[in-house]
C-alpha positions in Angstrom: -50.1 -125.4 -20.9 -49.7 -122.1 -19.4 -50.1 -118.8 -21.2 -46.8 -117.3 -22.8 -45.7 -113.8 -21.9 -44.6 -112.0 -25.0 -42.0 -109.4 -24.7 -43.3 -105.8 -24.8 -42.0 -103.8 -27.7 -42.6 -100.2 -27.1 -42.3 -98.0 -30.1 -39.6 -95.2 -29.7 -41.0 -91.8 -29.0 -41.2 -89.4 -31.8 -38.5 -86.8 -32.0 -40.8 -84.0 -31.4 -42.6 -85.7 -28.5 -42.1 -84.3 -25.0 -40.9 -86.7 -22.4 -42.5 -86.2 -18.9 -40.1 -85.1 -16.2 -40.9 -88.1 -14.1 -39.5 -90.4 -16.8 -36.2 -88.2 -17.4 -33.1 -88.5 -15.4 -32.1 -85.0 -13.9 -28.6 -84.0 -14.9 -26.7 -81.8 -12.4 -25.9 -78.2 -13.8 -22.2 -76.9 -13.5 -21.7 -74.3 -10.8 -21.0 -70.7 -12.1 -17.5 -69.4 -12.1 -16.8 -67.0 -9.2 -16.4 -63.3 -10.1 -13.6 -62.7 -7.5 -10.9 -64.7 -5.9 -9.3 -64.5 -2.5 -5.7 -65.4 -2.5 -3.9 -65.7 0.9 -0.2 -64.8 0.6 2.1 -65.2 3.6 3.2 -62.0 5.3 6.8 -62.9 4.8 6.3 -62.9 1.0 4.6 -59.5 1.1 7.2 -57.7 3.2 10.2 -59.2 1.6 12.9 -57.3 -0.2 12.0 -56.6 -3.9 13.7 -58.8 -6.5 16.6 -57.3 -8.4 14.5 -57.1 -11.5 11.9 -55.0 -9.7 14.6 -52.7 -8.2 16.3 -52.3 -11.5 12.9 -51.2 -13.3 12.1 -48.9 -10.3 15.5 -47.1 -10.7 15.0 -46.9 -14.5 11.6 -45.3 -14.1 12.9 -42.9 -11.4 15.7 -41.8 -13.8 13.2 -41.3 -16.7 11.0 -39.1 -14.6 14.0 -37.0 -13.5 15.1 -36.7 -17.0 11.7 -35.5 -18.0 11.7 -32.8 -15.3 15.1 -31.6 -16.3 14.0 -31.5 -19.9 11.0 -29.4 -19.1 13.0 -26.8 -17.1 15.5 -26.7 -19.9 12.8 -25.9 -22.4 11.3 -23.2 -20.2 14.8 -21.6 -19.8 15.4 -21.6 -23.5 12.0 -20.0 -24.3 12.7 -17.3 -21.6 16.2 -16.7 -23.0 14.8 -16.4 -26.4 12.2 -14.0 -25.6 14.7 -11.7 -23.7 17.1 -11.8 -26.6 14.3 -10.9 -29.0 13.3 -8.0 -26.8 16.9 -6.8 -26.5 17.4 -7.0 -30.2 14.2 -5.1 -30.8 15.2 -2.3 -28.3 18.7 -2.2 -29.8 17.3 -1.9 -33.3 14.9 0.9 -32.2 17.6 2.8 -30.4 19.9 2.5 -33.5 17.1 3.8 -35.9 16.4 6.8 -33.6 20.1 7.6 -33.3 20.6 7.6 -37.1 17.5 9.7 -37.7 17.7 12.2 -34.9 21.4 12.3 -34.1 21.0 13.2 -30.4 23.4 15.4 -28.6 23.8 16.0 -24.8 22.4 19.3 -23.5 25.0 21.9 -22.4 24.9 23.5 -18.9 26.8 26.4 -17.4 26.7 28.4 -14.1 26.2 32.0 -14.9 25.9 33.4 -11.4 26.2 32.5 -7.8 25.0 34.5 -4.8 25.7 33.5 -1.2 24.1 34.7 2.0 24.5 33.9 5.7 27.8 32.1 5.4 30.0 33.1 8.5 33.7 32.2 8.5 34.0 30.9 12.1 35.3 27.5 13.1 33.1 25.0 14.9 30.0 27.2 14.6 26.7 26.4 13.0 25.7 28.4 9.9 22.7 28.4 7.6 23.9 29.6 4.2 21.7 30.4 1.3 22.8 30.0 -2.4 21.1 31.3 -5.5 22.6 29.6 -8.5 21.8 30.9 -12.0 22.0 28.1 -14.6 22.0 28.2 -18.3 20.7 25.1 -20.1 21.0 24.7 -23.9 19.3 22.0 -26.0 21.5 21.8 -29.2 19.3 19.1 -31.0 17.2 20.0 -34.0 14.3 17.5 -33.5 14.5 16.5 -29.9 12.7 18.1 -26.9 13.6 17.7 -23.2 11.0 17.6 -20.4 12.5 18.4 -17.1 10.2 16.9 -14.5 9.8 17.2 -10.7 11.9 15.3 -8.1 15.3 16.8 -8.9 18.0 17.4 -6.3 20.9 19.9 -6.3 23.7 20.1 -3.7 26.6 22.4 -3.3 29.6 21.4 -1.2 33.1 22.5 -0.4 36.0 20.0 0.1 33.4 17.2 0.7 31.3 19.2 3.3 27.7 19.7 2.2 26.7 23.5 2.4 23.2 23.7 0.9 20.7 21.7 -1.1 17.6 22.4 -3.3 16.0 21.5 -6.6 15.6 22.6 -10.2 12.4 24.1 -11.6 10.3 21.9 -13.9 10.0 23.1 -17.4 9.8 21.9 -21.1 12.7 22.7 -23.4 12.1 22.5 -27.2 14.6 21.9 -30.0 17.5 24.4 -30.2 16.3 26.4 -27.2 18.3 28.0 -24.4 16.8 28.5 -20.9 18.2 30.5 -18.0 16.7 29.9 -14.6 17.7 30.3 -10.9 17.7 27.6 -8.3 17.5 28.4 -4.6 19.6 26.3 -2.3 19.5 26.4 1.6 21.6 24.9 4.2 20.9 24.2 7.9 23.2 23.8 10.9 26.4 23.6 8.7 29.5 23.3 10.7 33.0 23.3 9.3 35.9 21.5 11.1 39.0 23.4 11.9 41.2 22.1 9.1 38.4 22.8 6.4 37.9 26.2 7.9 41.7 27.0 7.7 41.7 25.9 4.1 38.6 27.9 3.2 40.0 31.0 5.0 43.2 30.8 2.9 41.4 30.4 -0.3 39.1 33.3 0.6 42.1 35.5 1.0 43.4 34.3 -2.4 40.0 35.1 -3.8 39.6 31.6 -5.3 37.1 29.4 -3.6 36.3 26.1 -5.4 32.7 24.8 -5.0 31.2 21.6 -6.3 27.5 21.6 -7.6 26.0 18.2 -8.2 22.5 17.9 -9.8 20.2 14.9 -10.5 17.1 15.6 -12.4 14.5 13.2 -14.0 13.8 14.0 -17.6 11.9 12.6 -20.5 13.3 12.8 -24.1 10.8 13.3 -26.9 11.9 12.2 -30.4 9.1 13.5 -32.7 6.0 11.6 -31.6 7.9 9.1 -29.5 8.7 9.9 -25.9 11.0 7.9 -23.7 10.4 6.7 -20.1 11.8 8.9 -17.3 15.5 8.8 -17.1 18.0 10.5 -14.8 20.3 13.2 -16.1 23.3 14.1 -13.9 25.1 17.4 -14.1 28.4 18.1 -12.2 29.7 21.7 -12.1 33.0 22.9 -10.6 32.7 26.7 -9.9 35.5 28.9 -8.6 34.3 32.1 -6.9 36.2 35.1 -5.6 34.4 34.9 -2.3 31.4 33.6 -0.3 29.4 36.8 -0.4 26.2 38.0 -1.9 28.1 39.8 -4.7 30.5 37.0 -5.5 31.9 36.7 -8.9 32.6 33.6 -10.8 36.3 33.1 -11.7 35.8 29.9 -13.7 33.2 27.3 -14.3 32.9 24.0 -16.0 30.0 21.6 -16.2 29.8 18.0 -17.4 26.4 16.2 -18.0 25.5 12.6 -18.6 22.4 10.6 -18.9 21.6 7.4 -17.0 19.1 5.4 -19.2 18.5 2.5 -16.8 
């Protein structure tokens, strides 16, 4: 009787035992997920007209950006207007305080004398007359001084025709002070038309020749320790003389002055 083959009963391996690689079945590892994707989109889909929803959103964003720009410009304009108003109010308040404290008055001017040389009464002929004007300037203010600066201009004319020009001297005039000075005016190549000459000749015979003297002089006004910027004072004098001679006498004279602050 042949030998029996008994079934082999292997004991299960211990949980901590290491199974040789040769006896274990290799399990395939999953592939790693790609970090980027390439999507192919048809050209027709890329270049197509945007959807109504996209177009609506684009218009809405555009309106918002325009609204923001207008709002920023509006704020800047409001700030600028506010600053200008504050400065204007400050200047107005300062001017009001100075007026209440100092009570400023305009200076008074008058022409005291007028001497004329080299004026020939011949029609259509050039002349080079010379005028010497004696001016009286009075400062009636108690606490205000006037600084007459350089750059002034004086012009004497007859019936709209310029005869001579010159300037005022520079000087400082204190409160309640009167100054008398002379201003030399010269003309060059002065020619009178026949109608103006005939009118002047008739007035010369009547011993009443009206002349106009216009003056522009830059000044600075001093209120105590405060001095203004340079402003322009304008003086307009109408003088009537008995003749255009060196010893001419003034028949009547009136002057009016004003100050141009700006």
